[in-house]
N, C-alpha and C positions, 0 to 999 in steps of 0.2 A: 387596374382598378375597374370592372362590372360597376351600374349606377344602380344606386338605389331603389328599391320599390316604397320606400316607403311612402306615407301620406296621412294627414293629419285626422284618414276617419282611421284607421289603421287602433286597432285594440292593443292594448297594452299591461299582462298582468303585468304586476311589481311584488312579487312572493315575498314577504322579511318585511315589512317597515320601520323597517327603523331607525336610526342614524344616516346611514346611507341608502338605501328603498328611497326614507319621507326625502332625499334632497333628490332624488330621479325624478321621483315623482311631479317631484316641487320643479323640474329645470322641459319639463314631459308638458306639464301644466301651461309654464311658462312661457316656452313655444306653438301652441297651439295645437296638444293632441284634444283628441278631444272625447276618446273612449280607452281614460283611460281608469285602471280596479287595480287593489289594493289587498292583500294580507298582511291579517295581526294576531298576539296567539290568544291576548287578550281583551276582554270588553271596557278593563282601562285607557286600552291602548287604547282598542276600536271610539271612546269618544272622546281621545286627544284628538286622534284628528279626525275629527266633525271640521272642522275649520275647510281643509282643504276642497271639498263639497263633490269626493270623486268617491263610487262606493267604497268602502274598507272593507272587510268581510270576517270570520273567524274558519271559513271554509276556503284550504284551498286549490279545491276540484271545484265548486263555484267557481274560483277568479279562471281557470286557466280552460277551464272548457270552451269558454269563447272566447279566450286568446291565439292571432298572428302570431304574437309577439312577447315569451314572456323572460320576465328580471327575478335569476337568485339572489338575493340577497339575505342568507340564512349562512349562520358560522361557521365553519369546514366540518365540524363532530355532527350538523346538525343533518347535513346536503342529506345521506343512504335515508335515513325515514325519513323525510320531505317527499324524496324524490317516487322514494317505492310507490308509495302512498297514488302520485298522480302520471305514473311513467306509462298507465294506457291511453293518456290525452296528451297527450307530448309526441305521438308521433308526427313528423309531418309540420311543425312547427320549428320557430326559431327560438333555440332559449343559451339565456348568454347570466352566468357566473360571475358573481361580482365572489366570490367563495374563494377567502384565502389556503394555495396554495394546495389545492384541489385540480389537478388535472382532465384535459375534456379528454381521456381512455375512460379512465371514472367515470363521469359523464353520460358518454357513451352507453353503458354497460349498463350506467344505473334506467339512463331514458333511453328504452330502444326508437328509434325512429327517427330522434331530436335533431336536429341541424345546432349542433353547441359550439357557443363562440365562450371563452373567456377570458373575461375582466381581469382588466388588478390597478381598481383608483388610487385616489387617498384621500382623507380626510378634509382634503380642500375643499370635492365634490361641494361639501354644503355651503358652499357662494362663487360657485361656476366658474371657479379655479381650479379643477385637476386636474394631475398630468396621470391620463391615463393609458394603461399598455393590451390590448387584446391578443389573441392571437387565436386563431378557426381549426376546431375541432374536424378531424375524415371528414365529416359527414356535412360540415361548411362550402355551402358557395362561394361562387368570389359578391353574387350580392347580398350573401349573410353577412360578410366581412364588410361591406358596405353601408348594411345598416347602418350596422353593431359601429361603426367608425363616427356615422350623422347621426347617430344619439346622441353618444358621448360628446363628442365636438360641440352639443349643448352643452355639455358640460364644464368648458374646459379644453386642455394640450389634447391629443391619443394620436396613439401613434401603434402599429400595428407589424407583432415582433414575430421570431422563432417564438418556438414555446418555451423553450431548450433555456430561455432565456428569465421564462418568469417568474423563478421562485428568487435571480440575483435581482426584477425587479418587484415580487413582493414585499421582501430587502431592503431597497435602495426606494421608492419613490411608494414606495406601500407604508412607512413604518418612518422614510425620513421626514414626513414634518412632527414628530417627535423628537425629533435628533432636534429639527429645530429650533421644538419647543424650548427645549435645557436649556440652547445657547442661548435661545430668546432670555430666557428668565434671569441666567448669567451676567449678559448683559443687565437685563434690568438691576438686576441687583450691583450690580458694578458704582452702576450709575445713583445706585442710593447713597453706596461708597464716601463718593466725588460729593457726596452735600448736589443733589442736583433732583431740584422736589419729585414725590414719584409722578405725578401728572404732565410732568417736563419731558422726564424721563419714559417713561414710556411713550409717546406723541415721538421724541426721538428715537428711539431703536429703534421703532413700529414703520415708523419713516426713513431711519436711515439704514432699515435693513431690505423692505418694499425697492428704496431708490436704487438699490447697488443690484438686486437680480435681474429691476431696469436695466441698469448698464452692462450688467452684465448681457442678459438675449439682446442690444442695439448695436453692439457695438462685434462680437461676436472676437473678441478679445480672453485669448487666455485667464482665468483670474490670477496666477501669475504680474502677469503684463499691467494690469489693472490693478492689484496691490500694486506697483515699484512707482505707481502714480500716486501713489497718499503716500509713501515713506518719499523722506530728504535724509539723506545722508546728518547725521548725528543731531538727527534731530528726537522728537517724538516719537514719532509712531513706531521705530524701530526701536524703539526700548518692550513695549506693548507686543511689536510680532517675536524680540526677543525672549519672554517670557514663555507664552505657547511655543516656541519651537525647543528650548529647553519641557518643557513640562511634558513632551509628544503628543500636542495636543493632534499634530491629522495622522497622527498615527490611533491614536487611540477609537479615530471616525471610520476611520478605517475598518480596527477591529471591533467596534461595535456592529458596523451595514456584515460583518464578516460572521457575529457571531446571532445574529439577524437573518442571514442566509443558511446558512447552516439549519437553525431551527426547523425555520421555512420546509429547505429541501424535506426532512424526519418527519414530519406533518404529511407531504405528499409521499414518500416513502408508505410511511405506517399505510396510509392512507391503498394505494395500491396496491401494497402485498394483499388486497381484500380481495383484490381478486384476477388477482395475475393465475 
C-alpha cells in the first residue's frame, strides 16, 4: 500500500457529529490533529459540543469549503440531500463515508470528482475499539486508502476489503455489538437468577467476556478448541452447553446476522436503483 501524506495540519471536516461523528472527532483530537471542523443540524447539539474546542458549524458548505478530508457521518437516507448541497465543493477531496449500506458508486455519482472511500465502523469506536472495514471507490488512489486506514487505525482495528463484502460486514461487525449486548444482558440476568449481587454479576460478566475475547485473540485458536478447554466430561459446563445446543443458540445467531445482512443489501439496492 502507498504511504499516507496525512499530517497533523491536514484540515478534516466531519459532517454530522452524532455518536459516530463525535467519536471520530475525539479520536482525531486525541491523535493531535489541529484543524478539525464539525457540523450539526441543531443549535442545541452545537451548544453541547462546545467542550470539544473545535469549530462546530450549522453550515455543511462552510465546513467542506476548506477541508482536505471530509468524513460523511449521516444516516443513509440523509446522504443524497447532504451531498447534493456540497457536491460542487468536494471535487478533488477525499470523502470518507460511514453511512451504512451506501455504495461507493452511489457516492461518486452524487459527489462528482470526489475521491471516495466507504467505511463501516461500529459503536465501539466511541471507546477507541472499533472493528472497521474500509473499501475504495473507483476514484480513490492507494494513497487515499492509506490515509483512511491511518485514520481508522487511531480508532481501533481496521481492515481493507473488497466492496462486495461490505453489506455482510455491516450486518456482522457493524450490528455485532447489538447482538453481543443482548447476550451480555442475558448473562447478567442469569447471574441475578443464581443469586449473585448485581454489581458483582456485572463486573464478572464484563471481565469474563473481555477476557474471553483476549484469549481468542492471543491464542489464535478456534473457538471450539478453547470451549473444550473449559468443558470436563460429566462436569457442570457441559450441562449449560447442552441447553444452548438444544435451543439452537448457534443457529439463532447465524439467522440474526443473515437477516440483518438481507436488510443491509435491500437498502443498498434501493439506494443504488436511484442512480441506475
